[in-house]
C-alpha positions in Angstrom: 110.6 123.5 156.2 113.6 121.2 156.6 113.0 121.1 160.4 109.4 120.2 159.9 110.2 117.5 157.4 112.7 116.0 159.8 110.2 115.9 162.6 107.6 114.2 160.3 110.2 111.6 159.3 111.0 110.9 163.0 107.3 110.5 163.8 106.8 108.1 160.8 109.8 106.1 161.9 108.5 105.8 165.5 105.1 104.7 164.3 106.6 102.2 162.0 108.7 100.7 164.8 105.7 100.6 167.0 103.7 98.8 164.3 106.5 96.2 164.0 106.6 95.5 167.7 102.8 95.5 168.4 101.5 91.9 168.7 98.2 91.3 167.0 96.1 89.0 169.2 93.7 86.9 167.1 90.3 86.3 168.6 89.4 82.7 168.5 85.9 81.4 167.5 83.8 78.7 169.1 80.7 77.3 167.4 78.1 75.5 169.6 75.7 73.2 167.8 72.8 72.0 170.0 70.4 69.4 168.9 67.3 70.6 170.7 66.3 72.9 173.5 65.6 71.2 176.9 66.9 71.5 180.5 69.7 69.0 180.3 71.2 70.2 177.0 70.8 73.8 178.0 72.6 73.1 181.3 75.4 71.3 179.5 75.9 74.4 177.2 75.9 76.8 180.2 78.5 74.6 182.0 80.7 74.6 178.9 80.7 78.3 178.5 81.4 78.8 182.2 84.4 76.5 182.0 85.8 78.6 179.1 85.2 81.8 181.0 86.8 80.5 184.2 89.9 79.8 182.2 90.3 83.1 180.4 88.1 82.6 177.3 85.3 85.1 177.5 82.8 85.6 174.8 83.1 89.1 173.2 86.6 89.5 174.7 89.2 87.1 173.4 86.8 84.6 171.8 83.5 84.7 169.9 80.9 82.1 170.7 78.3 81.3 168.1 75.4 79.4 169.7 73.0 77.6 167.3 70.1 75.4 168.1 68.7 72.9 165.5 65.3 72.4 167.2 65.6 68.6 166.5 65.6 69.2 162.8 68.2 67.3 160.7 68.3 69.9 157.9 69.0 72.6 160.5 71.9 70.5 161.9 73.3 70.3 158.4 73.0 74.0 157.8 74.6 74.9 161.1 77.4 72.5 160.4 78.1 74.0 157.0 78.1 77.4 158.6 80.8 76.5 161.2 82.9 74.8 158.5 82.6 77.8 156.2 83.5 80.2 159.0 86.5 78.0 159.9 85.8 78.2 163.6 88.6 77.1 166.0 86.5 74.7 168.0 83.0 73.2 168.0 81.0 72.1 171.0 78.4 69.5 169.8 75.6 68.9 172.3 73.9 65.5 171.8 74.6 62.6 169.4 72.8 63.9 166.3 74.6 67.3 166.6 78.0 65.6 166.9 77.3 63.2 164.0 76.3 66.2 161.8 79.3 68.3 162.3 81.7 65.3 162.3 80.4 64.4 158.9 81.3 67.8 157.6 84.9 68.2 158.8 87.9 66.2 159.8 90.0 69.3 160.6 88.1 71.4 163.1 88.4 70.1 166.7 85.0 68.9 168.0 84.2 68.4 171.7 80.9 66.5 172.2 78.8 66.3 175.3 75.5 64.7 176.3 76.5 61.7 174.1 75.9 58.2 175.5 78.3 56.2 173.4 80.9 57.8 171.1 82.0 54.5 169.6 78.5 53.2 168.8 77.8 56.6 167.2 80.9 56.2 165.0 82.4 59.4 166.3 85.6 57.9 167.7 87.7 54.8 167.1 87.8 54.1 170.9 87.0 55.8 174.1 90.6 55.5 175.2 92.1 56.8 171.9 89.6 58.7 169.8 92.0 58.9 166.9 90.3 61.7 164.9 89.0 65.3 165.5 86.3 64.4 168.1 86.5 63.9 171.8 84.2 64.9 174.8 82.2 63.7 177.7 79.7 60.9 177.8 76.3 61.0 179.6 76.0 57.2 180.0 73.6 56.8 182.9 73.8 54.4 185.9 70.9 52.5 184.3 71.0 49.5 186.5 71.0 51.7 189.6 68.0 53.7 188.1 66.1 50.4 187.7 67.0 49.5 191.3 65.5 52.9 192.3 62.3 52.1 190.4 62.0 48.8 192.3 62.6 50.6 195.6 59.9 53.2 194.9 57.5 50.8 193.3 58.1 47.4 195.0 54.9 45.9 193.7 55.7 46.5 190.0 55.7 43.4 187.9 55.9 44.9 184.4 58.2 47.9 183.5 57.5 49.8 180.3 60.3 51.6 178.4 59.8 54.2 175.7 62.5 55.7 173.5 63.2 57.2 170.1 64.1 54.5 167.6 66.4 56.8 165.5 68.5 58.0 168.5 71.5 55.7 168.8 72.0 56.7 172.5 68.4 55.8 173.3 68.6 52.4 171.6 71.7 51.5 173.7 70.1 52.6 176.9 66.9 50.7 176.2 69.0 47.5 175.7 70.8 48.0 179.0 67.5 48.7 180.8 65.9 45.6 179.3 68.8 43.5 180.7 68.5 45.1 184.1 64.7 44.7 184.3 64.7 41.1 183.2 67.6 40.3 185.6 65.3 41.3 188.4 62.6 38.9 187.2 60.4 41.6 185.9 58.6 41.8 182.6 59.9 44.2 180.0 57.6 45.9 177.5 58.5 48.8 175.1 57.2 51.3 172.7 59.2 53.3 170.3 58.6 56.8 168.7 60.0 58.6 165.7 59.3 62.2 166.8 57.4 64.3 169.3 54.1 63.9 167.5 54.1 60.2 168.6 54.7 60.8 172.3 51.2 61.2 173.6 49.7 58.2 171.8 52.8 56.0 172.7 52.5 57.0 176.4 48.8 56.2 176.5 49.5 52.8 174.9 52.4 52.0 177.3 50.6 52.9 180.6 48.0 50.2 179.7 50.7 47.5 179.7 52.9 48.3 182.6 53.0 49.1 186.4 55.9 51.6 186.1 57.8 53.3 183.3 61.5 54.0 182.6 62.6 56.7 180.2 66.3 57.0 179.1 68.1 60.3 178.4 66.3 60.6 175.1 66.2 64.1 173.5 62.7 63.9 172.1 61.3 62.5 175.4 63.1 65.1 177.4 61.6 67.9 175.4 58.1 66.2 175.6 58.1 65.4 179.3 55.1 67.6 180.1 53.1 65.6 177.5 54.1 62.4 179.2 53.3 63.8 182.6 49.8 64.7 181.4 49.1 61.0 180.6 50.9 59.3 183.5 49.5 61.5 186.2 46.0 60.5 185.1 46.9 56.8 185.0 48.9 57.0 188.3 51.9 55.5 186.6 55.3 56.1 188.3 58.0 57.3 185.8 61.7 56.9 186.5 63.8 58.8 184.1 67.4 59.4 183.0 68.1 62.9 184.3 66.9 65.6 186.7 65.5 68.0 184.2 62.8 65.4 183.3 61.9 65.2 187.0 61.4 68.9 187.1 58.9 68.6 184.2 56.8 65.8 185.5 58.6 62.5 186.0 58.8 60.9 189.5 62.5 60.4 190.1 66.0 59.7 188.8 69.5 58.9 189.9 71.3 60.8 187.1 74.0 63.0 185.7 74.3 66.7 186.5 74.4 68.1 183.0 75.9 71.4 184.0 78.9 69.6 185.5 79.1 67.4 182.4 79.2 70.5 180.2 81.8 72.1 182.5 83.9 69.0 182.2 83.7 69.2 178.4 84.6 72.9 178.6 87.8 72.1 180.4 88.7 69.8 177.5 87.9 72.6 175.1 90.3 74.9 177.1 93.2 72.5 176.5 92.4 72.4 172.8 92.1 76.2 172.5 95.4 76.7 174.3 97.1 74.2 172.0 97.9 71.8 174.9 96.1 68.8 173.5 94.4 67.4 170.4 91.1 65.5 170.3 92.7 62.4 168.8 94.8 62.0 172.0 92.1 63.0 174.6 90.2 60.0 176.0 86.4 60.3 176.3 85.6 61.4 179.9 82.7 60.2 182.1 80.8 61.9 184.9 82.1 61.0 188.3 79.0 61.9 190.5 75.3 61.1 190.2 72.5 62.9 191.9 69.1 61.7 193.2 66.1 63.9 192.2 62.6 63.0 193.4 59.4 65.0 192.9 57.3 64.9 196.1 54.5 66.7 194.1 54.3 64.0 191.5 54.4 61.3 194.3 51.4 62.9 196.0 49.5 63.1 192.7 49.9 59.5 191.9 49.5 58.3 195.5 53.0 57.0 196.1 54.9 57.3 199.4 58.6 58.1 199.3 60.8 56.0 201.6 62.2 58.0 204.5 65.8 57.4 203.5 65.1 59.2 200.2 63.2 62.1 201.5 66.2 64.4 201.6 66.4 64.2 197.7 62.9 65.7 197.2 63.3 68.7 194.8 59.9 70.2 195.8 59.6 69.7 199.6 
């Protein structure tokens, strides 16, 4: 009995020592709040997750990623934001301006990386692009709008009036429309616009605009991006060329863009998230980053449907040869 008791005590002591020396690795949590589902924002999300994975943060392994889509509903944004704050996630990726504004309004403690946001300062998310100063940083999707208008003129040289449509409640869209107006009028062209409040307005607004213009410009507007097939249905009938803010909109019926690669933009945001998760940096000290490369995307199918010839020097950028 004594021998057995001694053996048991030794075993207990060894287990206790092992317990003291075993390091418990805490699994980190990342919440992703996405404003609405469409190609650009989906690509940004995928790029972000890939950047985490490439740098050792894999969902289900050493981190848990909770992906939530608000479907362009403000109450959904609020509910998702409350969920992430309640769960005390270690990091939030906010995709698009309304998503970032929602979660930033709920917490000043949880680090937030935003992407697909045109102007962090105008959206009141940071103090400045160079020194954000709070718990928000990220990557901006500000487009090369002047160059996009130049592309419109090259593809539609006879255009005299350019129509612009955007969502009046999206800060990023208002900013882009203002820049587009300046670029259009600087070329001596006439600017006309219509605004929408939600996807239910898109068809009627498009029908109204095509009657007033020779070509259209659409910014990287989330409501318009998710409603591009509706816009296509109207503009293909009116034979109206549509230049847009990003390639996903070209895939869904617009004519062309010189725009951001949203997968790369999301990946860039993911690298910022990696630094935060590793404790190497804090959002307050991380400047807002911009895309460094822009890609042409032109739909030959749409050009054929509206009777437009693509210049030879742009033929290599056709996405549907």
